C-alpha positions in Angstrom: -16.2 0.8 14.5 -14.5 4.1 15.1 -17.1 7.0 15.1 -16.8 9.5 12.3 -13.6 8.0 10.9 -13.0 8.1 7.1 -10.7 5.7 5.3 -8.9 6.4 2.0 -7.3 3.7 -0.1 -4.8 4.8 -2.7 -4.9 2.0 -5.2 -2.1 2.8 -7.7 1.3 1.9 -8.7 2.5 -0.8 -11.1 3.8 -3.3 -8.6 6.9 -3.9 -10.8 8.5 -6.2 -8.2 5.6 -8.6 -8.9 6.1 -8.8 -12.6 5.0 -10.6 -14.8 1.7 -10.8 -13.0 1.4 -7.2 -11.9 1.3 -4.9 -14.9 0.3 -1.3 -15.6 -3.0 -2.6 -17.0 -3.6 -5.0 -14.1 -1.7 -4.1 -10.9 -1.1 -6.4 -8.0 -3.9 -5.1 -5.8 -6.5 -6.6 -8.1 -5.2 -10.1 -7.5 -5.6 -12.7 -4.8 -1.9 -13.2 -3.7 -2.5 -14.7 -0.3 -4.7 -17.7 -1.2 -7.7 -16.3 0.6 -10.0 -15.9 -2.5 -10.0 -12.1 -2.0 -7.9 -9.6 -3.9 -5.5 -7.4 -1.9 -7.9 -4.5 -2.5 -10.9 -6.5 -1.4 -9.1 -7.6 1.8 -8.1 -4.0 2.5 -11.7 -2.9 2.3 -12.8 -5.8 4.5 -10.2 -4.7 7.1 -11.2 -1.1 7.0 -14.9 -1.9 7.2 -14.2 -2.7 10.9 -13.2 0.9 11.6 -15.2 2.9 8.9 -18.7 2.6 7.6 -18.8 1.6 3.9 -20.1 5.1 3.0 -17.0 6.5 4.8 -14.5 4.7 2.5 -12.9 6.3 -0.6 -10.8 4.4 -3.1 -8.5 6.3 -5.4 -7.3 4.6 -8.6 -6.3 5.2 -12.2 -8.9 5.7 -14.8 -7.7 2.5 -16.6 -8.4 0.4 -13.5 -11.6 2.1 -12.4 -14.0 -0.4 -13.9 -12.2 -3.4 -12.4 -12.0 -1.7 -9.0 -15.8 -1.0 -9.0 -16.6 -4.6 -10.0 -14.5 -5.9 -7.1 -16.2 -3.6 -4.6 -20.0 -3.6 -5.1 -20.6 -2.9 -1.5 -19.3 0.7 -1.9 -21.4 3.7 -3.1 -20.8 5.1 -6.6 -19.4 8.3 -5.1 -16.8 6.3 -3.1 -14.4 6.1 -6.2 -12.0 8.8 -7.2 -10.2 8.3 -10.6 -6.8 9.7 -11.5 -6.2 10.8 -15.1 -2.7 9.5 -14.8 -0.3 8.6 -11.9 0.8 11.6 -9.9 2.2 9.7 -6.8 0.7 9.6 -3.4 0.5 13.3 -2.5 -1.9 14.2 -5.3 -4.1 11.2 -4.6 -4.3 11.7 -0.8 -4.5 15.4 -1.0 -7.5 15.3 -3.4 -9.3 12.7 -1.2 -8.8 15.0 1.8 -10.1 18.0 -0.1 -13.2 16.1 -1.3 -13.9 14.8 2.2 -13.7 18.3 3.7 -16.0 19.7 1.1 -18.5 16.9 1.6 -18.3 16.4 5.4 -16.4 19.3 6.9 -13.3 18.9 9.0 -13.1 15.2 9.6 -10.3 12.7 10.6 -9.3 10.4 7.9 -6.6 7.7 7.4 -4.8 6.7 4.2 -4.1 2.9 3.9 -2.3 1.2 1.0 -4.3 -1.2 -1.1 -1.5 -3.8 -1.2 -0.6 -4.5 2.4 -1.7 -7.5 4.5 -2.5 -7.0 8.2 -3.2 -9.8 10.6 -5.3 -8.3 13.4 -6.4 -11.2 15.7 -6.6 -9.1 18.9 -8.0 -5.8 17.6 -4.5 -4.2 17.8 -5.0 -2.5 14.4 -8.2 -0.8 15.4 -6.6 0.2 18.7 -3.6 1.8 16.9 -5.9 3.6 14.5 -7.9 5.0 17.4 -4.7 6.2 19.1 -3.7 7.9 15.9 -7.1 9.5 15.6 -6.7 11.0 19.1 -3.3 12.4 18.0 -5.0 13.8 14.9 -7.6 15.5 17.0 -4.8 17.1 18.9 -3.5 18.7 15.6 -0.8 16.2 14.7 -0.4 14.3 11.4 -0.1 10.7 12.7 1.2 7.5 11.3 1.4 3.9 12.5 4.9 2.4 12.7 5.4 -1.4 12.8 7.6 -2.9 15.4 10.3 -4.6 13.3 10.9 -8.4 13.7 14.0 -8.4 11.6 16.6 -5.9 10.3 14.9 -5.5 6.9 16.4 -3.4 4.2 13.2 -3.4 2.2 11.4 -0.7 4.3 12.0 2.8 5.5 12.2 3.4 9.2 10.8 6.0 11.7 12.8 7.0 14.8 10.6 7.6 17.9 11.2 10.9 19.8 9.5 12.3 22.9 6.6 10.3 24.2 3.2 11.9 24.1 0.0 10.7 25.8 -1.5 7.3 25.2 1.6 5.5 23.9 2.1 7.9 21.0 5.5 9.4 20.2 6.7 12.5 18.3 8.7 11.5 15.2 12.3 12.4 15.5 13.1 11.5 11.9 12.2 9.4 8.9 15.0 7.2 7.4 15.2 5.9 3.9 15.7 2.1 3.3 19.0 1.5 5.2 21.9 -0.8 4.6 21.8 -4.1 6.5 24.3 -2.9 9.0 22.3 0.2 9.8 19.1 -1.8 9.9 20.6 -4.1 12.6 21.5 -1.0 14.7 18.0 0.4 14.3 16.3 -2.8 15.5 18.8 -3.3 18.4 18.2 0.3 19.6 14.5 -0.3 20.1 13.7 3.2 19.0 12.9 2.5 15.3 9.8 1.3 13.6 9.1 0.2 10.0 7.3 2.9 8.0 4.1 1.4 6.9 2.9 4.4 4.8 -0.2 5.0 6.9 -1.2 8.6 7.5 -4.0 9.8 9.8 -5.0 13.4 10.1 -7.8 16.0 10.2 -8.5 17.1 6.6 -7.9 20.7 7.6 -4.4 19.9 9.0 -3.4 17.8 6.0 -4.6 20.5 3.6 -2.9 23.3 5.5 0.4 21.5 5.5 0.1 20.9 1.8 -0.7 24.6 1.2 2.4 25.6 3.1 4.8 22.9 1.7 3.4 22.6 -1.9 1.2 25.7 -2.6 1.0 25.1 -6.4 0.0 21.5 -5.9 -2.5 22.6 -3.3 -4.1 25.1 -5.7 -4.5 22.5 -8.4 -6.0 19.9 -6.1 -8.5 22.4 -4.7 -9.6 23.5 -8.2 -10.3 19.8 -9.0 -12.0 19.1 -5.6 -14.3 22.1 -5.8 -15.5 20.8 -9.2 -15.7 17.2 -8.2 -19.3 16.9 -7.3 -20.5 19.2 -10.1 -21.0 18.9 -13.8 -17.6 20.6 -14.3 -15.7 17.7 -12.9 -14.2 16.2 -16.1 -13.5 19.6 -17.6 -11.6 20.8 -14.6 -9.9 17.5 -13.9 -8.6 17.2 -17.4 -7.4 20.8 -17.5 -5.6 20.6 -14.1 -4.3 17.1 -13.6 -1.3 17.0 -15.9 0.2 20.1 -14.1 0.0 18.5 -10.6 3.4 17.8 -9.2 4.4 14.1 -9.0 5.6 13.7 -5.4 5.1 11.2 -2.6 3.4 12.3 0.6 6.5 11.3 2.5 8.6 14.0 0.9 5.9 16.6 0.4 4.5 16.6 3.9 5.7 13.9 6.3 9.4 14.7 6.4 9.1 18.6 6.6 6.2 18.5 9.1 8.1 16.0 11.3 11.0 18.5 11.5 8.4 21.0 12.9 7.4 18.6 15.7 3.9 18.0 14.3 4.2 14.4 13.2 3.3 11.6 15.7 3.7 7.8 15.5 1.8 5.0 17.1 3.7 1.7 17.4 1.6 -1.1 15.8 1.5 -4.4 17.6 0.1 -6.4 14.7 1.4 -8.5 11.9 2.0 -6.4 8.8 3.3 -7.4 5.4 4.1 -5.2 2.4 3.3 -7.6 -0.4 6.2 -6.1 -2.3 7.8 -9.1 -4.0 7.4 -12.9 -4.6 9.6 -13.8 -1.7 7.4 -11.7 0.7 4.3 -13.5 -0.6 5.8 -16.9 -0.1 6.9 -16.1 3.4 3.5 -14.7 4.2 1.6 -17.8 3.0 4.0 -20.2 4.6 3.5 -18.5 8.0 -0.3 -18.6 7.6 -0.5 -22.3 6.8 -3.0 -21.6 4.1 -4.4 -24.6 2.2 -2.6 -23.5 -1.0 0.8 -24.1 0.6 2.0 -27.6 -0.3 2.9 -29.7 2.7 5.8 -31.3 0.9 8.8 -29.1 1.1 6.7 -26.0 1.9 6.4 -25.0 -1.7 3.8 -22.2 -2.1 1.5 -22.6 -5.1 -1.0 -20.0 -6.3 -3.4 -19.8 -9.2 -4.2 -23.1 -10.9 -2.4 -25.2 -8.2 -3.7 -28.5 -9.5 -1.4 -28.1 -12.5 1.7 -27.5 -10.4 3.8 -30.5 -9.3 7.1 -30.4 -7.3 9.5 -33.3 -7.0 12.4 -33.1 -4.5 12.0 -29.3 -4.5 11.7 -27.1 -1.5 10.7 -23.5 -0.5 9.7 -22.4 -4.0 6.8 -20.2 -4.9 4.9 -21.1 -8.1 2.1 -19.2 -9.8 0.2 -20.7 -12.7 -2.3 -18.3 -14.3 -3.5 -20.9 -16.9 -4.1 -24.6 -17.1 -0.5 -25.2 -18.0 1.5 -28.1 -16.4 4.4 -26.8 -14.4 6.9 -29.3 -12.9 9.8 -28.4 -10.6 12.4 -31.1 -10.2 15.3 -30.9 -7.7 15.3 -27.1 -7.3 15.0 -24.9 -4.1 14.2 -21.3 -3.2 12.9 -20.3 -6.7 10.1 -18.1 -7.8 8.4 -19.5 -11.0 5.7 -17.2 -12.2 3.6 -17.9 -15.3 1.3 -15.0 -16.2 0.1 -16.5 -19.5 2.2 -14.4 -21.9 5.4 -14.3 -19.8 7.3 -16.5 -17.5 9.6 -15.4 -14.7 12.2 -17.7 -13.1 14.4 -16.2 -10.4 15.8 -16.9 -6.9 13.6 -15.9 -4.0 16.5 -14.0 -2.3 16.8 -11.6 -5.2 13.1 -11.1 -5.7 13.4 -7.4 -4.9 15.4 -7.0 -8.1 12.5 -8.1 -10.3 11.7 -4.4 -10.8 15.0 -4.1 -12.7 13.4 -6.1 -15.5 11.1 -3.3 -16.5 13.9 -0.9 -17.8 15.3 -3.8 -19.8 12.0 -4.5 -21.4 11.6 -0.8 -22.2 15.0 -0.7 -23.9 14.1 -3.7 -26.0 10.8 -2.1 -27.1 8.8 -4.8 -25.3 6.3 -2.4 -23.7 3.4 -4.7 -24.3 4.8 -6.9 -21.5 5.0 -4.1 -19.0 
């Protein structure tokens, strides 16, 4: 347990690359996608409970998901949940959480951790990295934890390490958007680049001051909502202010501009980290973990009602059955076959990142009920 450390979990986004299971009404973090009988959100809270007391954990989610989130996390207090009127990307969510924490507890150190990532922390490396980031935050930096890449992935952004600080922490030289495969290979070979895991650790005062400087209008709106949060005026103020909040990610609002001023630090993370971003990533994760729901024959990964899934001369597929519907794969390899009940996806695992491209097609065809 890390003393006086607060954890914030932004639980938003539609998870469009995990369609048709993940929808606007039921996003991916509410599902067990690892075969461990815990949703991604529940697993995140389990992991953060090692570094933060339950009363020091906040979850930020959309109003339409709030009841489901509360049901999944009975161990948290009623004031641990922050609801968003509608999505405004990560800066509004994290900024509001920082402001509420500061008003409740003073100038504390907090970390923001995504609800849909999977971390294997067998040797306490995750907690160690968070503690190093907390130390950097106490020195006035906004810190992040970068993941040492094990492949030249084009699915993630990268962070270039700059000057070394104390305790194995580095200044951030620059953030890089998702690169081409050629660039990704160069980054990995250089040994200076880390995957951007979207983790941010900071004093509340430092985060809010950076927001005030970089996005003053957004800061003003967030502070109006935060000041009313624990009062009878909450709903009135929230409904009046929320729609005007700028929709922007924390990476663009704060991380990139603050790093150019030499006030962003990164801690290399020596633990297994997976962004459960698409069906291929889920299959790879489960195959590596040797979970019981991974079929021994051909290493086909089955989730959901696995007893109704049968594979014959088929290999390296991932199959999800949400209902008691018989699914048989015969003589096929490297597919994702996902039955959500009202929709079925069949695609090749190697193009699983492109599943998000289905959503605009459905919108064009007036099939919004499937989004």
